[in-house]
C-alpha positions in Angstrom: 0.0 0.0 0.0 2.8 2.4 0.9 4.5 1.6 -2.4 1.3 2.4 -4.3 0.8 5.7 -2.5 4.4 6.6 -3.1 3.9 5.9 -6.8 0.8 8.0 -7.0 2.5 10.9 -5.2 5.6 10.6 -7.3 3.5 10.5 -10.5 1.7 13.7 -9.4 5.0 15.4 -8.7 6.3 14.4 -12.1 3.1 15.6 -13.9 3.4 19.0 -12.1 7.1 19.3 -12.9 6.6 18.6 -16.6 3.5 20.8 -17.0 3.5 22.3 -20.5 1.3 25.1 -21.8 0.5 26.0 -25.4 0.5 29.7 -26.4 -0.4 31.0 -29.8 0.1 34.5 -31.3 1.9 36.8 -33.6 5.7 37.2 -33.2 6.6 40.7 -32.1 10.4 40.1 -31.6 12.7 37.2 -32.1 16.3 36.6 -31.1 18.5 33.5 -30.6 17.7 33.6 -26.8 14.0 34.6 -26.7 10.7 35.1 -28.5 8.1 37.7 -27.8 4.6 37.0 -29.0 1.3 38.9 -28.8 -1.7 36.6 -27.9 -5.2 37.7 -28.5 -7.2 36.8 -25.4 -10.7 36.9 -24.1 -12.6 40.0 -24.9 -10.2 41.0 -27.7 -7.5 42.1 -25.3 -3.9 41.2 -26.3 -1.1 40.1 -24.0 2.6 40.1 -24.8 4.5 37.1 -23.6 8.3 36.6 -23.7 9.5 33.0 -23.9 13.1 31.8 -23.6 14.7 29.5 -26.2 17.1 26.7 -25.5 19.4 24.5 -27.5 16.8 21.8 -27.3 13.9 23.9 -28.6 12.4 22.2 -31.7 11.2 24.6 -34.4 9.2 23.7 -37.5 7.3 25.6 -40.2 4.0 24.3 -41.3 3.5 25.1 -44.9 0.9 24.2 -47.5 2.1 21.3 -49.5 3.4 22.2 -52.9 1.2 20.5 -55.6 4.2 18.4 -56.6 4.7 17.3 -53.0 1.1 16.4 -52.2 2.2 12.9 -51.1 3.7 14.3 -47.9 0.5 16.0 -46.9 -2.4 14.2 -45.2 -4.8 15.5 -47.9 -4.4 17.6 -51.1 -3.6 21.2 -50.1 -2.8 20.0 -46.6 0.2 21.1 -44.5 3.7 19.6 -44.2 6.1 20.3 -41.3 9.6 21.4 -42.2 12.2 21.4 -39.4 14.1 24.7 -39.3 16.3 26.7 -36.9 15.0 29.4 -34.5 16.5 32.0 -36.8 13.7 31.3 -39.3 11.2 32.7 -36.9 10.5 36.3 -37.8 8.3 39.2 -36.6 4.7 38.9 -38.0 4.9 35.1 -38.1 2.0 33.3 -36.4 3.3 30.7 -34.0 2.1 28.1 -31.5 4.6 27.5 -28.8 4.7 24.7 -26.3 6.2 26.2 -23.1 7.7 24.4 -20.1 7.4 26.6 -17.1 8.5 24.1 -14.5 11.8 25.9 -13.8 10.2 29.2 -13.0 10.9 30.8 -16.4 8.9 30.1 -19.5 11.1 28.1 -22.0 10.0 27.0 -25.4 9.9 23.2 -25.9 8.5 23.5 -29.5 7.7 26.3 -31.9 5.4 25.7 -34.8 5.3 28.6 -37.4 2.2 28.5 -39.6 2.6 30.0 -43.1 -0.3 29.9 -45.5 1.3 29.1 -48.8 4.0 26.7 -50.0 5.9 29.7 -51.5 6.6 31.2 -48.1 5.0 33.3 -45.4 1.5 34.5 -45.7 2.4 37.4 -43.5 2.9 40.7 -45.3 6.5 41.8 -45.0 
């Protein structure tokens, strides 16, 4: 019984320590060390969030599949994920960031940049 209770408590501690949050918004600023996004929240109010980056942050760009590359997408006109470096993330990109805040500071685990066309960003530059 004590072993079972210890396993339950340990499991609860692990789940709290590895709690991740997903944030989505438009990139305001990007550097090798951090990313600042603006989230649109309840009631139309926006919130700026600064998220740290680490060497283990995984970054990908989701782009519409090129007509010649449709086999990689789940359906015609679907999206494909292309792994990139954090340097590819630019202001005005729309991102979804999985954040680990267990160490006190928000650190990005993954960043997914969504771009609307296979040619490049749908964001006006």
